[in-house]
C-alpha positions in Angstrom: 6.2 -1.2 -8.1 8.6 1.3 -8.6 11.7 1.6 -5.4 13.3 4.7 -4.2 16.9 3.5 -2.7 19.5 4.5 -0.9 22.7 2.2 -0.4 24.9 2.5 1.9 24.1 5.3 4.4 26.5 5.8 7.0 26.2 7.4 10.6 28.1 7.4 14.0 26.0 6.6 16.7 25.8 4.9 20.2 24.5 1.6 19.5 25.2 -1.4 21.4 24.6 -3.5 25.1 27.6 -3.8 26.5 29.0 -0.7 28.7 32.1 -0.3 26.4 29.5 0.5 23.1 27.8 3.0 25.4 30.7 5.1 25.6 31.8 5.2 21.9 29.8 6.0 18.7 30.0 3.0 16.1 29.7 3.3 12.6 26.3 1.6 11.5 25.3 1.6 7.6 21.9 1.4 6.2 20.5 0.3 3.1 16.9 1.7 2.2 14.3 0.3 -0.1 11.1 2.3 -0.3 7.9 1.8 -2.1 6.8 4.8 -4.4 4.7 5.4 -7.2 7.3 7.5 -9.9 5.1 8.0 -12.5 4.1 11.3 -11.7 8.0 12.5 -11.3 8.7 10.7 -14.6 5.9 12.4 -16.9 6.4 15.6 -16.0 10.4 15.6 -14.9 9.5 17.9 -12.0 11.5 17.8 -8.8 7.9 18.3 -6.6 6.8 14.8 -7.9 9.3 12.8 -6.1 10.5 10.6 -3.2 13.5 13.4 -2.2 16.0 10.6 -1.4 18.2 13.3 0.5 15.6 14.4 2.8 15.5 10.8 3.9 18.5 10.5 4.2 19.2 13.7 6.3 16.1 12.7 8.2 17.3 9.0 8.9 20.6 10.2 9.9 19.4 13.1 12.2 17.5 10.4 13.9 20.4 7.9 14.5 23.1 10.1 15.4 20.2 11.5 18.5 19.2 7.8 19.2 19.8 6.0 22.3 19.1 2.5 21.3 20.9 -0.5 22.2 20.0 -3.0 19.2 19.8 -2.9 15.4 16.6 -4.4 15.5 14.9 -1.5 17.8 16.5 1.1 15.2 15.7 -0.8 12.2 11.9 -0.5 13.5 12.7 2.6 14.6 13.5 3.7 11.2 11.0 1.9 9.2 8.1 3.6 11.1 9.7 7.2 10.8 10.4 6.5 7.1 7.0 4.8 6.3 4.7 7.8 8.9 7.1 10.7 7.8 7.3 10.1 3.7 4.2 8.5 3.3 5.6 5.0 2.1 4.0 2.8 2.1 6.2 -0.5 2.4 10.0 0.2 3.4 13.2 -2.7 3.3 15.6 -1.2 6.2 19.4 -3.0 6.4 21.1 -1.8 8.9 24.6 -3.3 9.1 27.3 -3.0 11.9 30.7 -3.3 10.3 32.5 -2.6 13.5 31.1 -5.7 16.1 32.5 -8.9 14.7 36.2 -9.5 14.3 36.7 -11.3 10.7 33.6 -10.3 9.7 32.8 -7.5 7.6 29.4 -7.1 8.6 26.8 -7.6 10.6 22.8 -6.5 10.9 19.5 -7.2 10.3 16.9 -6.7 7.3 13.3 -6.0 7.8 10.1 -5.6 5.5 6.7 -3.3 6.9 3.9 -2.8 5.1 2.4 -3.3 2.1 3.4 -3.9 -1.3 1.8 -3.0 -4.5 -1.1 -5.5 -5.3 -1.3 -5.9 -2.0 1.0 -8.5 -0.8 2.1 -8.1 2.1 5.9 -9.3 3.3 
């Protein structure tokens, strides 16, 4: 399985369950691991055959900025579904961190995997 990845995509959004959190934008950080076959792109050196991580980042950022979700868990599920459906990715790992959530902690968050890895293994 080949993987295209994104690390540390930072987006400011309204996220959280407390009233004060619903009135401010907080940073979230996103890491994505996306299964794809890079063989054709590697063979031809042509951009048309890549999973374009810039376009993925733009779309995920747009989604997060417009979302009105309360939980990181819900956001992770929505991002996984978006990436899998819009970019035809068979397997994705989404890590969302909320670095400002806990005083004294560098980061907290969730990691999910959705879809089937190459070879039929299902995480």
